[in-house]
C-alpha positions in Angstrom: 7.8 -13.0 192.9 8.8 -10.3 190.5 11.8 -9.9 188.1 14.4 -7.4 189.0 13.1 -4.0 188.4 16.2 -1.9 188.5 17.4 -3.4 185.2 15.6 -2.4 182.0 13.2 -5.1 180.8 14.5 -7.2 178.0 12.4 -7.3 174.9 9.7 -9.9 174.7 10.6 -13.2 173.3 13.4 -15.7 173.4 14.7 -16.2 169.9 17.5 -18.4 169.0 18.7 -16.6 165.9 22.1 -15.2 165.4 23.1 -12.5 168.0 23.6 -9.0 166.8 27.2 -7.8 166.7 28.5 -6.0 169.7 29.9 -8.5 172.2 28.3 -8.4 175.6 25.6 -5.9 174.6 24.6 -8.0 171.6 20.8 -9.1 171.8 19.1 -12.2 170.4 17.1 -11.9 167.3 13.3 -11.3 167.3 11.5 -14.1 169.0 8.1 -15.8 169.2 5.0 -14.3 170.8 4.0 -14.6 174.4 1.4 -17.2 173.4 4.1 -19.3 171.8 6.4 -18.9 174.9 3.5 -20.1 177.1 3.1 -23.1 174.8 6.8 -23.8 175.1 6.6 -23.4 178.8 3.9 -26.0 179.1 6.0 -28.5 177.1 8.9 -27.7 179.4 6.9 -28.4 182.6 5.7 -31.7 181.1 9.3 -32.6 180.3 10.6 -31.8 183.8 7.8 -33.7 185.4 9.2 -36.8 184.0 12.6 -36.2 185.7 12.0 -37.5 189.1 10.1 -40.7 188.1 12.7 -41.5 185.6 15.6 -40.9 188.0 13.9 -42.9 190.7 13.4 -45.9 188.3 17.1 -45.9 186.9 19.5 -48.3 188.5 22.6 -46.1 188.5 24.4 -43.7 190.9 22.5 -40.3 191.3 25.6 -38.2 190.5 26.3 -40.5 187.4 22.7 -40.1 186.1 23.1 -36.2 186.4 26.4 -36.3 184.6 25.1 -38.4 181.7 22.1 -36.4 181.1 24.1 -33.2 180.9 26.9 -34.9 178.9 24.5 -36.4 176.4 22.8 -33.0 176.0 26.1 -31.4 175.2 26.7 -34.2 172.7 23.5 -33.4 171.0 24.1 -29.7 171.1 27.8 -29.8 169.9 27.1 -30.2 166.2 24.5 -27.5 166.2 26.5 -25.1 168.3 29.8 -25.5 166.2 28.1 -25.6 162.8 25.3 -23.0 163.0 26.0 -20.9 166.2 29.9 -20.4 166.4 29.4 -16.7 165.8 27.0 -16.4 168.7 29.4 -18.2 171.0 32.3 -15.9 169.9 30.1 -12.8 170.6 28.8 -13.8 174.0 31.4 -11.6 175.7 33.3 -12.2 179.0 30.4 -11.3 181.3 27.9 -13.6 179.5 30.4 -16.4 179.5 31.2 -16.0 183.2 27.6 -16.0 184.2 26.8 -19.0 181.9 29.7 -20.9 183.6 28.4 -19.9 187.0 24.9 -21.0 186.1 26.4 -24.4 185.0 28.2 -24.8 188.3 24.9 -24.0 190.3 23.0 -26.4 188.1 25.5 -29.1 188.9 25.0 -28.3 192.6 21.2 -28.5 192.1 21.5 -32.0 190.5 24.0 -33.1 193.1 21.7 -32.3 196.0 18.4 -33.2 194.4 19.0 -36.6 192.8 20.1 -38.2 196.1 17.0 -36.9 197.8 14.9 -39.0 195.4 16.3 -42.2 197.0 15.7 -40.8 200.6 12.1 -39.6 200.3 9.2 -40.0 198.0 9.1 -38.7 194.5 6.1 -36.5 195.3 7.7 -35.0 198.5 11.1 -34.5 197.0 9.6 -32.9 193.8 7.4 -30.6 195.9 10.3 -29.3 197.9 12.7 -28.9 195.0 10.2 -26.8 193.2 10.1 -24.2 195.9 12.3 -22.2 193.5 9.9 -19.2 193.4 10.1 -18.9 197.2 13.9 -18.6 197.2 13.7 -16.4 194.1 11.4 -14.0 196.0 13.6 -13.9 199.0 16.9 -13.4 196.8 15.3 -10.5 195.0 14.2 -8.9 198.3 17.8 -9.2 199.6 19.0 -7.5 196.4 16.7 -4.5 197.3 13.6 -5.3 195.1 10.2 -5.0 196.7 7.8 -7.6 195.4 4.0 -6.8 195.7 2.1 -7.8 198.9 0.3 -10.5 196.9 3.6 -12.2 196.0 4.6 -12.3 199.7 1.1 -13.8 200.5 1.6 -16.5 197.9 5.1 -17.2 199.0 4.0 -17.6 202.6 1.2 -19.9 201.6 3.6 -22.1 199.6 5.9 -22.2 202.5 3.1 -23.5 204.7 2.6 -26.3 202.1 6.3 -27.0 202.2 6.3 -27.2 206.1 3.3 -29.6 205.9 5.2 -31.9 203.6 8.3 -31.7 205.7 6.3 -32.5 208.8 4.9 -35.5 207.1 8.3 -36.9 206.6 9.6 -35.8 210.1 6.8 -37.9 211.7 7.7 -41.1 209.7 11.4 -41.3 208.9 14.5 -39.3 209.7 16.1 -40.5 206.5 13.2 -38.8 204.7 13.9 -35.7 206.6 17.5 -35.5 205.4 16.1 -36.1 201.9 13.7 -33.2 202.4 16.7 -30.9 203.4 18.7 -32.0 200.3 15.6 -31.2 198.0 15.1 -27.8 199.7 18.8 -26.9 199.1 18.3 -28.0 195.6 15.5 -25.7 195.2 17.6 -22.8 196.4 20.3 -23.7 193.9 17.6 -23.8 191.2 16.6 -20.3 192.1 20.0 -19.0 191.7 20.4 -20.8 188.4 17.1 -19.3 187.1 18.1 -15.8 188.0 21.7 -16.2 186.4 20.0 -17.6 183.2 17.5 -14.8 183.0 20.3 -12.3 183.2 22.5 -14.1 180.5 19.4 -14.5 178.2 19.1 -10.7 177.9 22.0 -10.7 175.6 22.7 -14.4 174.6 20.7 -16.8 172.5 19.3 -20.1 174.0 21.7 -22.3 172.1 24.8 -20.3 173.1 23.8 -20.0 176.7 22.7 -23.7 177.2 25.8 -25.0 175.4 28.1 -23.2 177.8 26.0 -23.9 180.8 25.4 -27.7 180.2 29.2 -28.1 179.3 30.2 -26.6 182.7 27.5 -28.7 184.5 28.8 -31.8 182.8 32.4 -31.1 183.7 31.6 -30.3 187.4 29.5 -33.5 187.7 32.2 -35.6 186.1 34.6 -34.3 188.7 32.1 -35.0 191.5 31.7 -38.6 190.1 35.4 -39.2 190.1 35.9 -37.8 193.6 33.0 -39.7 195.1 33.7 -42.9 193.2 30.4 -43.1 191.4 30.4 -45.6 188.7 30.1 -44.1 185.2 29.3 -47.4 183.4 28.3 -51.0 183.8 24.7 -50.4 183.7 22.1 -52.6 182.0 20.4 -51.7 178.7 17.2 -50.5 180.4 19.2 -48.0 182.6 20.9 -46.5 179.6 17.5 -46.2 177.8 16.1 -44.4 180.9 19.1 -42.1 181.0 18.7 -41.3 177.2 14.9 -40.7 177.8 15.8 -38.4 180.7 18.2 -36.4 178.5 15.6 -35.9 175.8 12.4 -35.1 177.9 13.9 -33.5 181.0 17.0 -31.9 179.7 16.5 -30.9 176.1 12.8 -30.3 176.2 12.6 -29.4 179.9 15.5 -27.3 181.0 16.4 -26.0 177.4 12.9 -24.8 176.9 12.8 -23.1 180.3 16.0 -21.3 179.2 14.4 -20.3 176.0 11.2 -18.8 177.5 12.8 -17.1 180.5 13.8 -14.1 178.4 10.3 -13.4 177.2 8.3 -14.5 180.2 10.8 -13.5 182.8 12.0 -15.4 185.9 8.9 -14.7 187.8 6.4 -16.5 185.5 8.9 -19.2 184.6 10.0 -20.1 188.1 6.4 -20.1 189.5 5.2 -22.4 186.8 7.9 -24.9 187.7 5.7 -25.7 190.8 3.4 -27.4 188.4 6.0 -30.1 188.2 4.8 -31.4 191.7 1.5 -32.7 190.8 2.8 -33.9 187.3 5.7 -35.9 188.9 3.4 -37.2 191.7 0.9 -38.5 189.1 3.5 -40.2 187.0 5.1 -41.8 190.0 1.8 -43.1 191.3 0.9 -44.5 187.9 4.3 -45.9 186.9 6.2 -46.6 190.2 3.2 -47.2 192.4 4.3 -44.5 194.9 1.0 -43.2 196.1 1.7 -40.4 198.6 0.1 -40.5 202.1 -3.3 -39.0 202.3 -2.0 -36.1 204.3 0.3 -35.1 201.4 -2.6 -34.0 199.1 -3.6 -31.0 201.2 0.0 -29.9 201.2 0.2 -30.1 197.5 -3.1 -28.1 197.2 -1.6 -25.4 199.5 1.5 -25.1 197.5 -0.5 -24.7 194.3 -2.7 -22.1 195.9 0.4 -20.1 196.8 1.5 -20.4 193.1 -1.9 -19.0 192.0 -1.5 -15.9 194.1 2.1 -15.2 192.8 0.9 -15.7 189.2 -2.0 -13.3 189.9 0.4 -10.7 191.2 2.4 -11.1 188.0 -0.7 -10.6 185.9 -1.8 -7.4 187.8 1.7 -6.0 187.6 1.7 -6.5 183.8 -1.7 -4.8 183.3 
Protein backbone atom coordinates (compact mmCIF):
# COMPACT_ATOMS: atom_id res chain seq x y z
CA UNK A 1 0.00 0.00 0.00
CA UNK A 2 1.32 3.40 -0.91
CA UNK A 3 0.18 6.90 -0.25
CA UNK A 4 -1.25 8.88 -3.17
CA UNK A 5 1.58 9.92 -5.46
CA UNK A 6 -0.19 12.56 -7.51
CA UNK A 7 -0.33 14.92 -4.56
CA UNK A 8 2.87 16.55 -3.30
CA UNK A 9 4.17 14.82 -0.20
CA UNK A 10 3.53 16.75 2.99
CA UNK A 11 6.50 17.63 5.16
CA UNK A 12 7.51 15.01 7.65
CA UNK A 13 6.05 15.21 11.10
CA UNK A 14 2.68 15.73 12.71
CA UNK A 15 2.94 18.76 14.93
CA UNK A 16 0.10 20.14 16.97
CA UNK A 17 1.27 23.70 17.13
CA UNK A 18 -0.62 26.68 15.78
CA UNK A 19 -1.34 26.50 12.07
CA UNK A 20 0.13 29.14 9.85
CA UNK A 21 -2.19 31.83 8.50
CA UNK A 22 -3.73 31.24 5.15
CA UNK A 23 -6.94 29.26 5.55
CA UNK A 24 -7.06 25.98 3.68
CA UNK A 25 -3.44 26.21 2.61
CA UNK A 26 -2.19 26.66 6.17
CA UNK A 27 0.25 23.99 7.32
CA UNK A 28 0.84 22.72 10.85
CA UNK A 29 3.94 23.79 12.71
CA UNK A 30 7.20 21.81 12.64
CA UNK A 31 6.80 18.38 14.12
CA UNK A 32 8.69 15.54 15.81
CA UNK A 33 11.19 13.30 14.02
CA UNK A 34 10.28 10.04 12.30
CA UNK A 35 11.65 8.15 15.29
CA UNK A 36 9.30 10.02 17.62
CA UNK A 37 6.40 9.31 15.26
CA UNK A 38 7.21 5.58 15.28
CA UNK A 39 7.27 5.61 19.08
CA UNK A 40 3.87 7.32 19.16
CA UNK A 41 2.60 4.80 16.61
CA UNK A 42 3.61 1.94 18.91
CA UNK A 43 1.71 3.58 21.79
CA UNK A 44 -1.31 4.04 19.51
CA UNK A 45 -1.32 0.37 18.48
CA UNK A 46 -1.09 -0.68 22.13
CA UNK A 47 -4.06 1.60 22.87
CA UNK A 48 -6.31 0.32 20.08
CA UNK A 49 -5.41 -3.28 20.97
CA UNK A 50 -7.31 -2.73 24.23
CA UNK A 51 -10.42 -1.63 22.34
CA UNK A 52 -12.02 -4.97 21.41
CA UNK A 53 -11.47 -6.70 24.78
CA UNK A 54 -12.83 -3.68 26.69
CA UNK A 55 -15.89 -3.45 24.43
CA UNK A 56 -16.57 -7.18 24.71
CA UNK A 57 -16.35 -6.96 28.52
CA UNK A 58 -18.65 -3.91 28.86
CA UNK A 59 -22.33 -4.53 29.68
CA UNK A 60 -23.82 -1.80 27.49
CA UNK A 61 -25.27 -1.56 23.96
CA UNK A 62 -22.60 -1.46 21.25
CA UNK A 63 -23.80 1.81 19.70
CA UNK A 64 -23.99 3.44 23.12
CA UNK A 65 -20.42 2.41 23.90
CA UNK A 66 -19.31 3.91 20.59
CA UNK A 67 -21.19 7.13 21.33
CA UNK A 68 -19.82 7.57 24.84
CA UNK A 69 -16.19 6.90 23.89
CA UNK A 70 -16.40 9.70 21.32
CA UNK A 71 -18.52 12.03 23.45
CA UNK A 72 -16.14 11.67 26.40
CA UNK A 73 -13.18 12.31 24.10
CA UNK A 74 -14.87 15.50 22.86
CA UNK A 75 -15.47 16.50 26.47
CA UNK A 76 -11.76 16.14 27.23
CA UNK A 77 -10.71 17.97 24.05
CA UNK A 78 -13.19 20.87 24.29
CA UNK A 79 -11.34 22.95 26.96
CA UNK A 80 -8.05 22.46 25.11
CA UNK A 81 -9.54 23.22 21.69
CA UNK A 82 -11.47 26.28 22.87
CA UNK A 83 -8.68 27.71 25.01
CA UNK A 84 -5.49 26.99 23.07
CA UNK A 85 -6.56 26.09 19.53
CA UNK A 86 -9.45 28.38 18.60
CA UNK A 87 -7.32 30.08 15.97
CA UNK A 88 -6.50 26.75 14.35
CA UNK A 89 -10.18 25.83 14.18
CA UNK A 90 -11.04 29.18 12.57
CA UNK A 91 -8.27 28.78 10.00
CA UNK A 92 -9.08 25.22 8.95
CA UNK A 93 -10.98 26.35 5.87
CA UNK A 94 -14.13 24.97 4.28
CA UNK A 95 -12.44 22.03 2.55
CA UNK A 96 -10.65 20.82 5.69
CA UNK A 97 -13.82 21.20 7.76
CA UNK A 98 -15.85 19.29 5.18
CA UNK A 99 -13.33 16.46 4.98
CA UNK A 100 -13.05 16.34 8.79
CA UNK A 101 -16.83 16.08 9.07
CA UNK A 102 -16.90 13.35 6.42
CA UNK A 103 -14.18 11.48 8.31
CA UNK A 104 -16.33 11.74 11.45
CA UNK A 105 -19.35 10.23 9.69
CA UNK A 106 -17.24 7.39 8.29
CA UNK A 107 -15.71 6.78 11.73
CA UNK A 108 -19.24 6.54 13.16
CA UNK A 109 -20.06 3.98 10.46
CA UNK A 110 -16.90 2.07 11.36
CA UNK A 111 -17.91 1.87 15.02
CA UNK A 112 -21.54 1.11 14.18
CA UNK A 113 -20.49 -1.88 12.10
CA UNK A 114 -17.61 -3.19 14.16
CA UNK A 115 -18.86 -3.06 17.75
CA UNK A 116 -21.88 -5.33 17.11
CA UNK A 117 -19.54 -7.84 15.43
CA UNK A 118 -17.72 -8.31 18.74
CA UNK A 119 -20.87 -9.89 20.20
CA UNK A 120 -21.30 -12.18 17.17
CA UNK A 121 -17.80 -13.59 16.66
CA UNK A 122 -14.63 -13.92 18.71
CA UNK A 123 -12.54 -10.89 19.63
CA UNK A 124 -9.54 -12.33 17.76
CA UNK A 125 -11.47 -12.94 14.54
CA UNK A 126 -13.36 -9.65 14.62
CA UNK A 127 -10.15 -7.71 15.24
CA UNK A 128 -8.31 -9.56 12.47
CA UNK A 129 -11.05 -8.73 9.97
CA UNK A 130 -11.53 -5.11 11.00
CA UNK A 131 -7.80 -4.49 10.71
CA UNK A 132 -7.86 -5.36 6.99
CA UNK A 133 -7.71 -1.58 6.54
CA UNK A 134 -4.51 -1.65 4.43
CA UNK A 135 -6.10 -4.12 1.99
CA UNK A 136 -8.99 -1.76 1.35
CA UNK A 137 -6.64 1.22 1.26
CA UNK A 138 -4.57 -0.41 -1.48
CA UNK A 139 -7.68 -1.17 -3.53
CA UNK A 140 -9.08 2.36 -3.10
CA UNK A 141 -5.77 3.90 -4.18
CA UNK A 142 -5.71 1.64 -7.22
CA UNK A 143 -9.24 2.70 -8.16
CA UNK A 144 -8.06 6.31 -7.89
CA UNK A 145 -5.39 5.64 -10.49
CA UNK A 146 -2.36 5.04 -8.27
CA UNK A 147 -0.13 2.03 -8.97
CA UNK A 148 1.24 0.38 -5.83
CA UNK A 149 4.46 -1.67 -6.24
CA UNK A 150 4.19 -5.40 -6.97
CA UNK A 151 5.36 -6.19 -3.44
CA UNK A 152 2.38 -4.31 -2.04
CA UNK A 153 0.01 -6.40 -4.14
CA UNK A 154 1.75 -9.57 -2.99
CA UNK A 155 1.45 -8.55 0.65
CA UNK A 156 -2.18 -7.56 0.18
CA UNK A 157 -3.00 -10.88 -1.49
CA UNK A 158 -1.30 -12.80 1.32
CA UNK A 159 -3.27 -10.84 3.91
CA UNK A 160 -6.49 -11.62 2.02
CA UNK A 161 -5.63 -15.32 2.23
CA UNK A 162 -5.32 -14.95 5.99
CA UNK A 163 -8.69 -13.18 6.12
CA UNK A 164 -10.30 -15.97 4.08
CA UNK A 165 -8.86 -18.57 6.45
CA UNK A 166 -10.38 -16.75 9.42
CA UNK A 167 -13.72 -16.35 7.65
CA UNK A 168 -13.69 -20.02 6.70
CA UNK A 169 -13.19 -20.95 10.34
CA UNK A 170 -16.35 -19.10 11.33
CA UNK A 171 -18.32 -20.38 8.32
CA UNK A 172 -17.66 -23.94 9.43
CA UNK A 173 -18.86 -23.37 12.99
CA UNK A 174 -21.57 -20.72 13.22
CA UNK A 175 -23.64 -18.67 10.76
CA UNK A 176 -24.00 -15.90 13.35
CA UNK A 177 -20.22 -15.66 13.46
CA UNK A 178 -20.22 -15.34 9.67
CA UNK A 179 -22.53 -12.34 9.93
CA UNK A 180 -20.16 -10.88 12.51
CA UNK A 181 -17.29 -11.43 10.09
CA UNK A 182 -19.15 -9.51 7.38
CA UNK A 183 -19.75 -6.56 9.72
CA UNK A 184 -16.08 -6.53 10.75
CA UNK A 185 -14.93 -6.57 7.12
CA UNK A 186 -17.23 -3.67 6.27
CA UNK A 187 -15.90 -1.82 9.32
CA UNK A 188 -12.38 -2.35 7.98
CA UNK A 189 -13.41 -0.74 4.70
CA UNK A 190 -14.87 2.24 6.58
CA UNK A 191 -11.62 2.54 8.55
CA UNK A 192 -9.66 2.72 5.30
CA UNK A 193 -11.79 5.61 4.05
CA UNK A 194 -11.43 7.30 7.45
CA UNK A 195 -7.64 6.92 7.33
CA UNK A 196 -7.37 8.33 3.79
CA UNK A 197 -9.61 11.30 4.62
CA UNK A 198 -7.60 11.97 7.77
CA UNK A 199 -4.28 11.85 5.94
CA UNK A 200 -5.61 14.43 3.49
CA UNK A 201 -6.87 16.78 6.21
CA UNK A 202 -3.64 16.43 8.20
CA UNK A 203 -1.68 17.96 5.31
CA UNK A 204 -3.01 21.36 6.40
CA UNK A 205 -4.72 20.93 9.79
CA UNK A 206 -3.23 20.16 13.20
CA UNK A 207 -4.07 17.03 15.18
CA UNK A 208 -6.20 18.86 17.76
CA UNK A 209 -8.26 20.76 15.21
CA UNK A 210 -8.87 17.70 13.06
CA UNK A 211 -9.70 15.27 15.88
CA UNK A 212 -11.99 17.78 17.59
CA UNK A 213 -14.13 18.29 14.48
CA UNK A 214 -13.96 14.59 13.57
CA UNK A 215 -14.89 13.22 17.01
CA UNK A 216 -17.65 15.81 17.46
CA UNK A 217 -19.21 14.72 14.18
CA UNK A 218 -18.80 11.05 15.10
CA UNK A 219 -20.46 11.57 18.49
CA UNK A 220 -23.38 13.43 16.87
CA UNK A 221 -23.91 10.72 14.26
CA UNK A 222 -23.76 7.95 16.86
CA UNK A 223 -26.14 9.80 19.18
CA UNK A 224 -28.67 9.93 16.35
CA UNK A 225 -28.12 6.22 15.68
CA UNK A 226 -28.70 5.42 19.37
CA UNK A 227 -31.93 7.43 19.46
CA UNK A 228 -33.24 5.82 16.27
CA UNK A 229 -32.33 2.27 17.33
CA UNK A 230 -33.47 2.71 20.93
CA UNK A 231 -30.06 1.89 22.41
CA UNK A 232 -30.01 2.78 26.11
CA UNK A 233 -27.62 5.65 26.82
CA UNK A 234 -27.60 5.16 30.58
CA UNK A 235 -28.53 2.89 33.44
CA UNK A 236 -25.23 0.97 33.43
CA UNK A 237 -23.45 -0.19 36.55
CA UNK A 238 -20.32 1.47 37.86
CA UNK A 239 -17.99 -1.11 36.32
CA UNK A 240 -19.42 -0.52 32.86
CA UNK A 241 -18.88 3.24 33.17
CA UNK A 242 -15.30 2.65 34.31
CA UNK A 243 -14.67 0.42 31.30
CA UNK A 244 -16.15 3.04 28.95
CA UNK A 245 -13.92 5.68 30.55
CA UNK A 246 -10.88 3.40 30.16
CA UNK A 247 -11.86 2.76 26.54
CA UNK A 248 -12.01 6.52 25.93
CA UNK A 249 -8.54 7.08 27.37
CA UNK A 250 -6.58 4.15 25.94
CA UNK A 251 -8.37 3.47 22.64
CA UNK A 252 -9.73 6.87 21.65
CA UNK A 253 -7.39 9.52 23.07
CA UNK A 254 -4.19 7.44 23.00
CA UNK A 255 -5.15 5.14 20.14
CA UNK A 256 -7.10 6.98 17.45
CA UNK A 257 -5.77 10.44 18.32
CA UNK A 258 -2.14 9.34 18.09
CA UNK A 259 -2.85 7.58 14.80
CA UNK A 260 -4.27 10.88 13.54
CA UNK A 261 -1.13 12.61 14.77
CA UNK A 262 1.43 10.36 13.08
CA UNK A 263 -0.40 9.84 9.78
CA UNK A 264 0.95 13.13 8.41
CA UNK A 265 4.58 12.23 9.02
CA UNK A 266 4.46 8.47 8.39
CA UNK A 267 1.73 8.56 5.75
CA UNK A 268 -1.41 6.42 5.43
CA UNK A 269 0.64 3.48 4.12
CA UNK A 270 2.80 2.84 7.19
CA UNK A 271 0.07 3.93 9.60
CA UNK A 272 -2.66 1.68 8.22
CA UNK A 273 -0.41 -1.36 7.80
CA UNK A 274 0.75 -1.05 11.39
CA UNK A 275 -2.88 -1.29 12.51
CA UNK A 276 -2.74 -5.00 11.63
CA UNK A 277 -0.58 -5.41 14.72
CA UNK A 278 -3.75 -4.78 16.71
CA UNK A 279 -4.83 -8.34 15.84
CA UNK A 280 -2.30 -10.32 17.92
CA UNK A 281 -2.44 -7.66 20.62
CA UNK A 282 -6.21 -7.91 21.04
CA UNK A 283 -6.12 -11.71 20.80
CA UNK A 284 -3.52 -11.91 23.58
CA UNK A 285 -5.45 -9.53 25.83
CA UNK A 286 -8.74 -11.37 25.17
CA UNK A 287 -7.12 -14.73 25.92
CA UNK A 288 -5.59 -13.54 29.19
CA UNK A 289 -8.49 -11.37 30.38
CA UNK A 290 -11.66 -12.89 28.87
CA UNK A 291 -10.53 -16.48 28.43
CA UNK A 292 -11.33 -16.29 24.69
CA UNK A 293 -8.59 -18.57 23.38
CA UNK A 294 -9.06 -18.78 19.58
CA UNK A 295 -9.37 -22.19 17.83
CA UNK A 296 -6.03 -23.74 16.93
CA UNK A 297 -6.73 -23.15 13.22
CA UNK A 298 -6.90 -19.37 13.83
CA UNK A 299 -3.21 -19.07 14.64
CA UNK A 300 -1.95 -19.91 11.13
CA UNK A 301 -4.40 -17.33 9.76
CA UNK A 302 -2.98 -14.65 12.04
CA UNK A 303 0.56 -15.58 10.96
CA UNK A 304 -0.45 -15.28 7.28
CA UNK A 305 -1.99 -11.84 7.84
CA UNK A 306 1.13 -10.63 9.63
CA UNK A 307 3.32 -12.02 6.84
CA UNK A 308 1.30 -9.97 4.35
CA UNK A 309 1.84 -6.94 6.57
CA UNK A 310 5.59 -7.53 6.52
CA UNK A 311 5.65 -7.52 2.70
CA UNK A 312 3.70 -4.26 2.53
CA UNK A 313 6.00 -2.59 5.05
CA UNK A 314 9.03 -3.87 3.11
CA UNK A 315 7.63 -2.26 -0.03
CA UNK A 316 7.26 1.05 1.83
CA UNK A 317 10.86 0.84 3.04
CA UNK A 318 12.18 0.18 -0.48
CA UNK A 319 10.07 3.01 -1.90
CA UNK A 320 11.52 5.39 0.67
CA UNK A 321 15.14 4.49 -0.11
